[in-house]
C-alpha positions as CSV (number, residue, x, y, z in Angstrom):
1,M,148.2,79.4,77.0
2,S,148.4,81.4,79.9
3,S,148.9,85.2,79.5
4,I,150.6,85.2,82.9
5,P,154.3,84.6,83.5
6,L,154.6,81.3,85.5
7,P,157.7,79.9,87.2
8,P,158.7,76.3,86.0
9,E,156.9,73.1,87.0
10,D,158.2,70.8,89.9
11,R,157.1,67.4,88.8
12,V,158.8,65.9,92.1
13,L,156.6,67.8,94.5
14,S,153.6,68.0,92.1
15,P,153.5,65.0,89.9
16,R,150.0,65.4,88.7
17,T,150.1,68.9,88.1
18,G,153.5,70.4,88.0
19,W,152.3,73.6,90.2
20,T,153.2,74.8,93.6
21,R,152.7,77.8,96.0
22,A,154.8,80.0,93.6
23,H,152.5,79.3,90.8
24,W,149.5,80.2,92.8
25,E,151.4,83.7,93.9
26,A,152.2,84.3,90.1
27,V,148.7,83.6,89.1
28,A,147.5,86.1,92.0
29,D,150.0,88.8,91.0
30,G,149.2,88.5,87.5
31,L,145.1,88.8,87.8
32,L,146.0,92.0,90.4
33,T,148.3,93.5,87.9
34,S,146.1,93.3,84.9
35,A,143.2,94.4,87.0
36,L,144.8,97.3,88.6
37,R,145.5,99.0,85.1
38,H,141.8,99.7,84.9
39,A,141.4,101.5,88.4
40,G,139.6,104.9,88.0
41,P,140.6,108.4,90.1
42,G,141.6,107.6,93.5
43,H,141.6,103.8,92.8
44,A,138.0,103.9,94.2
45,L,136.2,101.8,91.3
46,I,138.0,99.4,88.7
47,A,135.9,99.4,85.8
48,L,136.7,96.4,83.6
49,P,136.2,96.1,79.8
50,G,133.6,93.4,79.0
51,P,130.9,92.8,76.6
52,R,128.0,94.2,78.6
53,P,127.0,95.4,81.9
54,S,125.2,93.7,84.5
55,V,121.5,94.4,85.5
56,S,123.0,96.4,88.3
57,G,124.5,99.1,86.3
58,T,128.3,100.3,85.8
59,R,128.9,101.9,88.8
60,S,127.9,98.8,90.7
61,D,130.1,96.8,88.1
62,A,133.0,98.8,89.0
63,L,132.7,98.6,92.6
64,E,132.7,94.6,92.0
65,G,136.0,95.1,90.2
66,F,137.1,96.9,93.3
67,A,136.0,94.7,96.2
68,R,136.6,91.2,94.4
69,T,140.1,91.9,93.4
70,F,140.7,93.5,96.9
71,L,140.0,90.2,98.3
72,L,142.3,88.6,96.0
73,A,145.1,91.0,97.2
74,A,144.1,90.1,101.0
75,F,144.7,86.5,100.5
76,R,148.0,87.2,98.6
77,I,149.5,89.9,101.3
78,A,147.9,87.9,104.4
79,G,149.3,84.5,103.2
80,A,152.6,86.4,102.8
81,A,152.7,87.9,106.4
82,G,152.0,91.3,105.3
83,D,154.8,91.2,102.6
84,D,153.6,93.4,99.7
85,P,156.4,94.2,97.0
86,H,154.0,95.2,94.5
87,G,152.2,97.9,96.8
88,F,148.9,96.4,96.2
89,L,147.3,97.4,99.6
90,S,148.4,101.2,99.2
91,R,146.2,101.3,96.2
92,Y,143.3,99.6,97.8
93,A,143.8,102.2,100.8
94,E,143.5,105.0,98.5
95,G,140.3,103.5,97.0
96,L,138.4,102.8,100.6
97,A,139.3,106.7,101.3
98,A,138.1,108.0,97.9
99,G,135.1,105.7,97.5
100,T,133.4,106.1,100.7
101,R,133.9,110.0,100.7
102,T,130.4,110.6,98.9
103,P,128.4,107.1,98.7
104,T,125.8,107.6,96.0
105,T,122.5,106.0,94.7
106,D,123.5,106.7,91.0
107,R,123.7,103.1,89.3
108,D,126.0,104.3,86.7
109,L,129.3,105.8,86.4
110,T,129.2,109.2,85.2
111,R,132.1,111.8,84.0
112,G,130.6,114.1,86.9
113,D,131.4,111.5,89.6
114,P,133.6,108.6,88.5
115,V,134.6,107.7,92.2
116,S,131.8,107.2,94.6
117,W,130.9,103.8,95.8
118,L,127.2,102.8,95.3
119,A,125.5,102.7,98.7
120,V,124.2,99.3,100.1
121,G,120.6,99.0,99.8
122,D,117.9,96.4,99.9
123,R,118.9,93.4,97.8
124,N,121.4,95.2,95.9
125,Q,124.9,94.2,94.5
126,P,126.7,96.4,97.0
127,M,125.6,94.0,100.0
128,V,127.5,91.2,98.0
129,E,130.4,93.4,97.7
130,A,130.5,94.7,101.2
131,A,131.1,91.1,102.3
132,S,134.1,90.9,100.2
133,I,135.4,93.9,101.4
134,A,134.8,93.4,105.1
135,L,136.7,89.9,104.8
136,A,139.7,91.4,103.0
137,L,140.0,94.3,105.8
138,R,139.8,91.4,108.3
139,L,142.6,89.5,106.9
140,T,144.8,92.5,106.3
141,R,143.9,94.4,109.4
142,P,147.4,94.8,110.8
143,W,148.7,96.2,107.4
144,L,146.0,98.3,106.2
145,W,143.0,99.1,108.5
146,D,144.9,99.5,111.7
147,R,147.0,102.2,109.8
148,L,143.9,104.2,108.2
149,D,143.2,107.6,109.4
150,D,140.5,107.7,111.8
151,P,138.0,109.5,109.6
152,V,138.5,107.0,106.6
153,R,137.8,104.2,109.0
154,E,134.8,105.9,110.0
155,R,133.6,106.5,106.6
156,V,134.1,102.8,105.8
157,R,132.7,101.5,108.9
158,A,129.6,103.6,108.1
159,W,129.6,102.3,104.2
160,L,129.8,98.7,105.3
161,A,127.0,99.1,108.2
162,G,124.7,99.6,105.4
163,A,124.8,96.0,105.1
164,L,123.5,95.3,108.5
165,H,120.2,97.7,108.3
166,H,119.3,96.4,104.5
167,T,117.5,93.2,103.4
168,P,119.3,90.5,101.3
169,V,117.9,88.2,99.2
170,D,116.2,85.3,101.0
171,N,119.3,82.9,100.1
172,N,122.8,82.5,100.7
173,W,122.8,86.6,100.6
174,W,122.3,86.5,104.5
175,L,125.8,85.5,105.1
176,F,127.0,88.7,103.5
177,P,125.7,91.0,106.3
178,F,126.9,88.2,108.7
179,T,130.5,88.4,107.2
180,V,130.3,92.4,107.6
181,G,129.0,92.0,111.0
182,G,131.9,89.7,111.9
183,F,134.6,92.1,110.9
184,L,132.6,95.2,112.6
185,T,132.3,93.2,116.1
186,E,135.7,92.7,115.8
187,V,137.0,96.3,115.2
188,G,134.1,97.9,117.4
189,P,132.3,99.6,118.9
190,D,129.1,98.1,118.1
191,A,127.0,100.7,119.9
192,D,123.6,99.6,118.7
193,G,124.6,95.6,118.5
194,A,123.5,95.6,114.9
195,A,126.8,93.9,113.8
196,R,126.5,91.0,116.6
197,A,122.8,90.7,115.5
198,A,123.7,90.2,112.0
199,V,126.1,87.5,112.5
200,E,123.5,85.5,115.0
201,R,120.6,86.1,112.4
202,G,123.0,85.1,109.5
203,L,123.6,81.6,111.1
204,A,120.1,81.3,112.1
205,K,118.6,82.0,108.5
206,I,121.1,79.1,107.1
207,E,120.1,76.6,109.6
208,Q,116.4,76.3,108.3
209,W,118.1,75.2,104.8
210,Y,120.4,72.8,106.4
211,L,119.4,69.2,105.2
212,G,122.2,67.2,106.7
213,D,125.0,65.3,105.4
214,G,126.9,68.6,104.7
215,W,124.3,69.9,102.2
216,Y,122.2,73.3,102.3
217,T,119.6,74.2,99.7
218,D,120.1,77.7,98.5
219,G,116.8,79.6,99.6
220,R,114.9,77.6,97.3
221,P,113.4,74.1,98.4
222,R,115.9,71.9,96.2
223,A,118.5,74.4,94.8
224,F,121.7,72.7,95.0
225,D,125.0,73.7,93.5
226,H,128.6,75.2,94.1
227,Y,127.5,77.8,96.3
228,N,127.2,75.0,99.3
229,G,131.0,75.4,99.4
230,W,131.9,78.8,98.3
231,A,129.1,80.4,100.3
232,F,127.1,78.0,103.1
233,H,130.5,76.4,104.5
234,L,133.1,79.1,103.6
235,Y,131.8,81.9,105.6
236,P,130.6,80.4,108.8
237,V,134.2,78.3,109.0
238,L,136.3,81.0,108.1
239,H,134.5,83.3,110.7
240,A,134.8,80.8,113.4
241,H,138.5,80.6,112.3
242,L,139.4,83.9,112.5
243,A,137.1,84.6,115.6
244,G,138.7,81.6,117.5
245,A,135.1,80.7,118.1
246,R,135.5,77.3,119.0
247,H,131.6,76.7,119.7
248,L,131.0,77.6,116.1
249,M,133.7,75.6,114.7
250,D,132.3,72.4,116.5
251,V,129.2,73.1,114.4
252,Y,130.6,74.0,111.1
253,G,133.9,72.3,110.8
254,P,132.3,68.9,110.9
255,R,129.7,69.9,108.3
256,L,132.3,71.0,106.0
257,R,134.1,67.9,106.3
258,T,131.3,65.8,105.6
259,H,130.7,67.7,102.5
260,L,134.0,67.5,101.3
261,D,133.7,64.0,101.5
262,G,131.4,64.0,98.6
263,Y,132.1,67.1,97.0
264,S,136.0,66.2,96.3
265,R,134.5,63.4,94.0
266,T,132.9,66.1,91.7
267,F,136.5,67.2,90.1
268,G,137.5,65.6,87.0
269,A,141.3,64.5,86.7
270,D,141.9,67.5,84.2
271,G,140.9,69.8,87.1
272,S,137.5,70.6,85.8
273,P,134.9,71.4,88.4
274,M,131.3,69.9,87.9
275,H,129.7,72.1,85.2
276,Q,126.2,72.4,87.1
277,G,124.6,75.5,89.0
278,R,124.6,79.2,88.1
279,S,127.6,81.4,88.6
280,L,129.9,79.1,86.9
281,T,131.9,82.1,85.5
282,Y,133.4,82.0,89.0
283,R,135.4,79.0,87.8
284,F,138.1,77.9,90.3
285,A,136.2,79.4,93.3
286,A,135.0,76.0,93.5
287,T,138.4,74.9,95.3
288,A,137.3,77.4,98.3
289,P,135.8,74.8,100.4
290,L,138.7,72.4,100.0
291,W,141.4,75.0,101.2
292,A,138.8,75.9,104.2
293,G,138.8,72.2,105.1
294,A,142.7,72.2,105.1
295,L,143.0,75.6,106.8
296,T,140.7,74.6,109.8
297,G,141.5,71.0,109.9
298,H,137.9,69.7,108.9
299,T,138.8,67.8,106.0
300,P,138.8,64.1,105.0
301,L,141.2,64.8,102.4
302,A,145.2,64.1,102.6
303,P,147.4,67.6,102.4
304,G,148.4,66.1,98.8
305,T,145.0,65.5,97.7
306,T,143.7,68.9,98.6
307,R,146.5,70.7,96.6
308,R,146.2,68.4,93.7
309,L,142.6,68.9,93.4
310,A,143.0,72.7,93.9
311,S,145.8,73.2,91.6
312,G,144.3,71.0,88.8
313,S,141.5,73.3,89.0
314,L,143.5,76.5,88.8
315,R,145.5,75.1,86.1
316,H,142.9,73.8,84.0
317,F,141.1,77.3,83.4
318,V,144.3,78.8,83.2
319,D,145.5,76.7,80.4
320,R,142.3,76.9,78.8
321,G,142.2,80.6,78.0
322,A,140.0,81.8,81.1
323,T,141.8,85.0,80.8
324,D,142.4,87.2,77.9
325,A,145.5,88.7,76.1
326,D,145.5,91.4,78.7
327,G,145.4,89.0,81.6
328,L,141.7,89.6,82.4
329,L,139.4,86.8,83.7
330,T,136.3,86.8,81.0
331,L,132.7,86.2,81.4
332,G,132.4,82.4,80.4
333,W,134.1,79.2,81.2
334,H,137.3,78.2,79.3
335,G,137.0,81.5,77.3
336,P,134.3,83.8,76.7
337,H,131.0,82.1,76.9
338,L,128.0,84.8,77.5
339,P,125.0,82.3,77.1
340,L,126.0,80.8,80.7
341,V,126.3,83.9,82.2
342,Q,123.5,85.1,84.4
343,E,122.3,88.6,84.0
344,Y,123.2,89.7,87.4
345,S,127.1,89.4,86.2
346,G,129.5,92.0,84.9
347,P,132.8,92.4,83.3
348,A,134.4,92.1,87.2
349,S,132.1,89.4,88.3
350,P,134.6,86.5,87.6
351,Y,136.6,88.0,90.1
352,W,134.8,86.0,92.8
353,A,137.4,83.2,91.6
354,S,139.3,85.1,94.3
355,K,137.8,83.0,96.7
356,G,140.1,79.8,95.1
357,F,143.0,81.5,96.5
358,L,142.0,81.0,100.1
359,G,144.8,78.2,100.2
360,L,147.5,81.0,100.5
361,L,146.6,81.8,104.0
362,L,148.2,78.6,104.7
363,P,152.0,79.1,105.6
364,P,154.6,77.8,103.2
365,D,155.5,75.1,105.4
366,H,152.2,73.7,105.8
367,P,151.9,70.2,104.7
368,V,149.0,71.3,102.2
369,W,152.2,72.8,100.2
370,T,154.9,70.6,101.3
371,A,153.5,67.2,100.6
372,A,153.7,65.2,97.3
373,E,150.6,65.6,95.6
374,E,148.4,62.5,95.8
375,P,145.8,61.4,93.4
376,A,142.4,63.0,93.3
377,P,139.5,60.7,94.0
378,V,138.7,60.3,90.6
379,E,142.2,58.9,89.7
380,R,142.0,56.2,92.1
381,A,139.6,53.9,91.0
382,D,135.9,54.1,89.0
383,A,133.3,54.8,91.8
384,V,129.5,55.2,92.0
385,V,128.6,57.2,94.8
386,P,125.1,58.4,96.2
387,L,124.7,61.7,97.5
388,P,120.9,61.4,98.9
389,R,120.3,64.7,100.4
390,P,120.9,66.6,96.8
391,G,119.3,63.7,95.0
392,W,122.6,63.0,93.3
393,L,124.4,60.1,91.8
394,I,128.5,60.7,91.5
395,Q,129.7,58.2,88.8
396,S,133.5,58.7,87.9
397,T,136.0,56.7,85.5
398,A,139.6,56.6,86.4
399,A,140.5,55.5,82.7
400,D,139.3,59.1,81.3
401,G,139.1,61.1,84.2
402,V,135.7,62.1,83.7
403,V,133.2,62.9,86.5
404,R,129.3,62.6,85.8
405,L,126.4,64.0,88.0
406,H,123.0,62.1,87.7
407,N,120.8,64.7,89.0
408,H,117.5,63.5,90.7
409,G,116.9,66.4,93.0
410,S,118.0,69.5,91.9
411,D,115.8,71.8,90.1
412,D,116.3,75.2,91.6
413,Q,112.4,76.0,91.6
414,P,110.9,78.5,93.9
415,A,108.6,77.4,96.5
416,D,105.6,79.2,95.0
417,Q,105.8,78.8,91.4
418,V,107.2,76.7,88.6
419,L,109.7,78.3,86.1
420,P,110.7,77.2,82.8
421,D,113.6,74.5,83.4
422,D,116.9,76.0,83.9
423,P,119.4,73.9,81.8
424,L,122.2,74.6,84.4
425,Y,120.3,72.8,87.3
426,A,117.2,70.7,85.5
427,R,119.0,68.4,83.5
428,L,119.2,64.6,84.1
429,A,122.8,64.7,84.5
430,H,125.8,67.0,84.2
431,S,129.6,66.3,84.1
432,T,132.9,67.7,84.1
433,A,133.8,67.3,80.4
434,T,130.2,68.6,78.9
435,G,128.1,71.6,79.5
436,P,124.1,71.7,78.9
437,V,122.7,72.9,75.7
438,L,121.6,76.4,76.6
439,D,119.8,77.4,73.2
440,G,118.1,74.7,71.3
441,A,116.9,70.9,72.0
442,P,117.8,70.1,75.4
443,D,120.4,67.6,76.3
444,N,120.1,64.8,79.1
445,H,116.2,65.3,79.2
446,V,113.3,63.1,78.8
447,G,110.1,64.4,77.8
448,V,106.7,64.2,75.9
449,L,106.0,65.7,72.9
450,V,102.4,67.6,72.8
451,D,101.5,69.4,69.5
452,G,105.2,69.4,68.6
453,E,106.3,70.8,72.0
454,L,108.7,69.0,74.1
455,S,107.6,68.8,77.7
456,L,109.8,70.3,80.4
457,R,110.7,68.6,83.9
458,G,109.7,71.4,86.3
459,R,109.8,70.6,89.7
460,I,111.6,67.2,90.6
461,R,110.3,64.9,93.3
462,P,113.5,62.9,94.4
463,L,112.7,59.3,95.1
464,G,116.1,58.3,96.8
465,A,119.7,57.7,96.1
466,G,121.9,54.4,96.8
467,E,124.5,52.2,96.0
468,G,124.5,52.6,92.0
469,W,121.3,54.3,91.6
470,A,119.3,57.2,92.0
471,A,115.7,58.1,91.2
472,S,112.9,60.8,91.0
473,A,109.5,61.6,89.5
474,H,108.1,64.8,87.6
475,R,104.9,66.0,86.3
476,P,105.8,67.0,82.9
477,R,104.9,70.7,81.8
478,V,103.8,72.3,78.3
479,R,103.3,75.9,77.8
480,G,103.7,76.4,81.7
481,A,101.2,74.1,82.7
482,E,101.2,70.2,84.0
483,L,99.8,67.7,81.6
484,P,97.0,66.5,83.3
485,G,97.3,63.2,84.8
486,V,100.8,62.4,83.4
487,T,103.9,61.3,85.3
488,V,107.3,60.3,84.4
489,T,109.1,58.1,86.7
490,S,112.9,57.7,86.5
491,V,115.7,56.0,87.6
492,V,119.4,55.5,86.5
493,L,121.6,52.6,87.1
494,A,125.2,53.2,86.8
495,A,128.7,50.9,86.6
496,G,132.0,51.9,85.3
497,A,131.1,54.4,82.5
498,D,127.9,52.6,81.8
499,E,124.2,54.2,82.8
500,I,121.1,52.6,82.1
501,H,118.2,54.9,82.2
502,A,114.5,53.9,82.5
503,H,111.4,56.1,82.6
504,L,108.2,54.9,83.0
505,V,105.6,57.1,81.6
506,T,102.1,57.2,83.0
507,G,98.7,58.8,82.1
508,A,99.7,60.1,78.5
509,Q,97.5,59.3,75.5
510,P,98.4,56.1,73.6
511,G,100.6,57.1,70.8
512,T,102.2,60.0,72.2
513,E,106.0,60.5,71.4
514,V,108.6,60.3,74.1
515,R,112.1,61.7,73.6
516,H,115.3,61.0,75.4
517,S,118.3,62.9,75.0
518,G,121.8,62.1,75.9
519,W,124.9,63.8,76.5
520,A,125.9,66.9,74.3
521,A,129.5,66.2,73.0
522,A,131.2,69.6,71.9
523,G,134.6,70.5,70.6
524,T,136.4,71.8,67.6
525,T,134.8,69.1,65.2
526,V,132.1,66.4,65.6
527,A,131.2,63.3,63.5
528,E,127.7,61.8,64.1
529,S,126.7,58.3,63.5
530,T,123.5,56.0,63.6
531,D,123.0,52.5,63.6
532,G,119.6,50.8,64.1
533,L,118.6,51.7,67.3
534,S,121.7,53.3,68.5
535,A,123.3,56.6,67.8
536,R,126.7,58.4,68.5
537,V,128.5,61.6,68.8
538,V,132.5,61.9,68.6
539,A,133.7,65.4,69.4
540,T,137.4,66.4,69.0
541,T,138.1,68.8,71.7
542,P,141.0,71.5,71.6
543,G,143.1,69.5,73.9
544,G,143.4,66.4,71.5
545,T,140.5,64.2,73.3
546,W,137.7,62.5,71.6
547,L,134.6,62.8,73.7
548,T,132.1,60.3,72.7
549,S,128.6,60.4,73.7
550,S,126.2,57.3,72.7
551,M,122.8,55.8,73.3
552,R,121.3,52.6,72.5
553,N,117.7,51.1,72.8
554,V,117.1,48.7,75.5
555,H,113.3,48.8,75.6
556,G,110.5,50.6,74.4
557,Y,112.3,53.0,72.1
558,A,111.6,53.0,68.2
559,A,114.5,55.3,66.7
560,A,117.9,56.6,67.0
561,A,119.0,60.0,65.7
562,T,121.9,62.8,66.4
563,R,120.8,66.3,66.6
564,P,123.2,69.1,65.9
565,V,123.8,72.0,68.4
566,P,124.1,75.2,66.3
567,S,125.5,77.4,68.9
568,G,127.3,75.0,70.9
569,T,128.1,74.8,74.3
570,A,130.6,76.2,77.1
571,Y,133.0,73.3,75.7
572,G,133.1,74.1,72.1
573,T,131.3,75.9,69.3
574,A,130.7,72.5,67.6
575,A,128.6,70.3,69.3
576,A,125.9,67.4,68.7
577,L,124.2,64.9,71.1
578,P,122.1,61.4,70.3
579,V,118.6,61.1,70.8
580,L,116.3,58.2,71.2
581,T,112.2,58.3,70.5
582,G,109.4,56.2,70.9
583,T,105.7,56.3,71.7
584,T,103.5,55.1,74.5
585,G,101.3,52.4,74.1
586,G,98.7,52.5,77.0
587,T,98.6,54.0,80.2
588,A,102.1,53.0,81.5
589,T,104.8,52.5,79.3
590,L,108.5,51.6,80.2
591,F,111.6,53.1,78.0
592,V,114.9,51.9,78.8
593,A,118.0,53.2,77.0
594,A,121.8,52.7,77.6
595,T,124.1,55.9,77.5
596,K,127.6,56.3,77.8
597,L,130.0,59.4,78.3
598,A,133.8,58.6,77.5
599,A,137.0,60.3,76.5
600,T,139.9,58.9,74.9
601,K,143.4,60.9,74.7
602,V,144.4,60.9,71.2
603,S,146.8,63.7,71.0
604,A,148.5,66.9,72.5
605,T,150.5,67.0,76.0
606,G,148.1,67.0,79.3
607,L,149.0,67.1,83.0
608,S,150.4,64.0,82.7
609,G,152.8,64.6,79.6
610,A,151.6,61.7,77.8
611,T,151.0,61.7,73.9
612,S,149.6,59.4,71.7
613,S,148.7,59.6,67.6
614,P,145.1,59.9,66.3
615,T,143.6,57.9,63.6
616,T,140.1,58.5,63.1
617,P,137.2,58.6,65.7
618,F,135.2,55.9,64.4
619,S,137.8,53.5,63.6
620,A,139.5,54.0,66.8
621,E,136.9,54.4,69.4
622,P,134.6,51.3,70.1
623,Q,131.1,52.0,70.3
624,G,131.1,52.8,73.6
625,L,127.8,50.8,74.8
626,P,127.3,48.7,77.8
627,A,129.2,45.4,78.1
628,L,126.5,44.9,80.7
629,S,123.9,42.3,81.2
630,V,120.6,44.3,81.3
631,H,117.1,42.6,81.2
632,V,113.8,44.1,81.4
633,E,110.4,42.3,82.7
634,G,107.3,44.4,83.0
635,A,108.2,47.5,84.7
636,R,111.5,45.8,86.3
637,V,114.7,46.5,85.1
638,R,117.6,44.1,86.1
639,L,121.6,45.1,85.4
640,R,124.2,42.9,85.9
641,R,127.6,44.2,86.7
642,P,130.8,42.6,85.5
643,D,131.5,41.8,89.3
644,G,128.2,39.7,89.5
645,T,126.6,42.2,91.4
646,E,122.8,42.7,90.3
647,L,120.9,46.0,90.6
648,E,117.1,45.4,90.2
649,A,114.8,48.3,90.0
650,V,111.2,48.0,89.9
651,L,109.2,51.1,88.7
652,A,105.6,52.5,89.8
653,P,104.0,55.7,89.3
654,E,106.1,58.1,91.4
655,A,107.7,55.2,93.0
656,V,110.9,53.2,92.5
657,T,112.4,50.2,94.6
658,V,115.7,49.2,93.9
659,T,117.3,46.2,95.6
660,V,121.1,45.2,95.4
661,K,122.5,41.6,95.1
662,R,125.7,40.2,95.4
663,P,127.0,37.2,94.2
664,L,127.8,34.6,96.9
665,S,131.4,34.3,97.7
666,S,133.5,31.3,96.3
667,G,135.4,31.1,99.5
């Protein structure tokens, strides 16, 4: 339950979520009020309590507290045309004056200096925070910047300019000096041209990572996640919008529109964004590109759909304990969950969720606020949609509102080395209802066992994605090295909630064990069962849903089992997953599994207000395995969907060919 006071629901305007603009304003005010209680002397730094500091140090963390909540305040007040009944801006004005008086290189807060901001340097966290401060100042310029004393403005300008003269990390970070430059060129003078150069350089840098169809890779060759929306698309279109730069909007607006066509499909009916990629503690920042599309007119979504998706996501986290008893956002997903948090995140890092409040810039009479909510894409019909650029297949089911992302292209591996698999990127699949296992036997993974050690996926080579399928290949790695001559070629065929996974293992010694794991179902309790060559896990979630993860052998596997996940996942402390195992029989062996992830509402009141009474998971929930026709012949896998359409995949080492055959029309 929320610790923030909220207005009554409006089920006429918002039949899906009940939430309106008033709810967004109430949450913004609640988050700001709670955070500002922790402001230090002169309101210069906001040091929030938390389980541990970030790797950047406590002064940097406190600067994050100032910058990220300032961005939230800016969206809130600019969206209200300067109305500031809580006096938020006066506190940030005081902080600007105090924090920039004597910038320091001391990374940690001390009693001797609890005020000074950490100076911007090469690849340091203040460069990130400078972007939030610059954007907040740009949005609130008439009510804050233009009213500051000249000496304060000069100090703030000088501190921000550090971002123009230092080197960012070679990824989306180039957009931080870009954002600073956009503000400084607006308030001028730009005597040395550094601000304008930062804008031009930022756009040139990200261009090298644009792959087309609305997708960027984040510096590394195949790093795809939410940063596409809340960084690569957000900053350029927002700059173009604020600057009135039509030539830029003509480039970046259509890219955003194209991106949103697929991205909007990655939200579950319960409002959850896709649980994939780093920085997931930013939570509803995932809604920022949805709002950016509505703000600039570059969106394929109806206004009521945009608000339904965004309000659903905000409510998802507010209802599920994203804030603690004091109203502060925690390091985690629903509640605190440190295992998914990167070392660069400190107690105030979750406040990059402030980007999700971009929609407040749209006036109250904008259709995005006045139109009745319309169904989200996941609610309209079952769908299987390929996104070839990142190598993904998005599979969603209307009955349970679950969205699954089959990953055959994102590995987050650097160009010059291969690191151990990152569970938030490297899994075969991610979803809106499950989180990866971060400590223990991996979920959604295929590997070979060598001396008892399970191989890693390493670098992924995408082999394509199309109607109902996606494919890839990888060279299994054990103890940091590729297994000589061994290749795993994989394809997923999807229909409804059913998944058929085929893996061709070549080059392994005969008798080598192959292990394929399924979805890690997590909740308050789990029940496990096996039946011949099938395995199933049913988790009971706090919201009264049974989440079922099942696997069945189709070809090649010899045993099925379930495995507990002792440390749980971001979705619950009790978790388990199904596993199939088999052995290679020659130079090339095909393994085919039928898997399924499905949710069944059994109790509690959700967004729809529906209730039902539970009995027991195994008596009420069917086995949940495909009612599809699947045939395997040699290296050929044929799936026949209920509508008569056939998908046929032919696997060869590091190559997959898929053909789609539709039934002849009876008319």
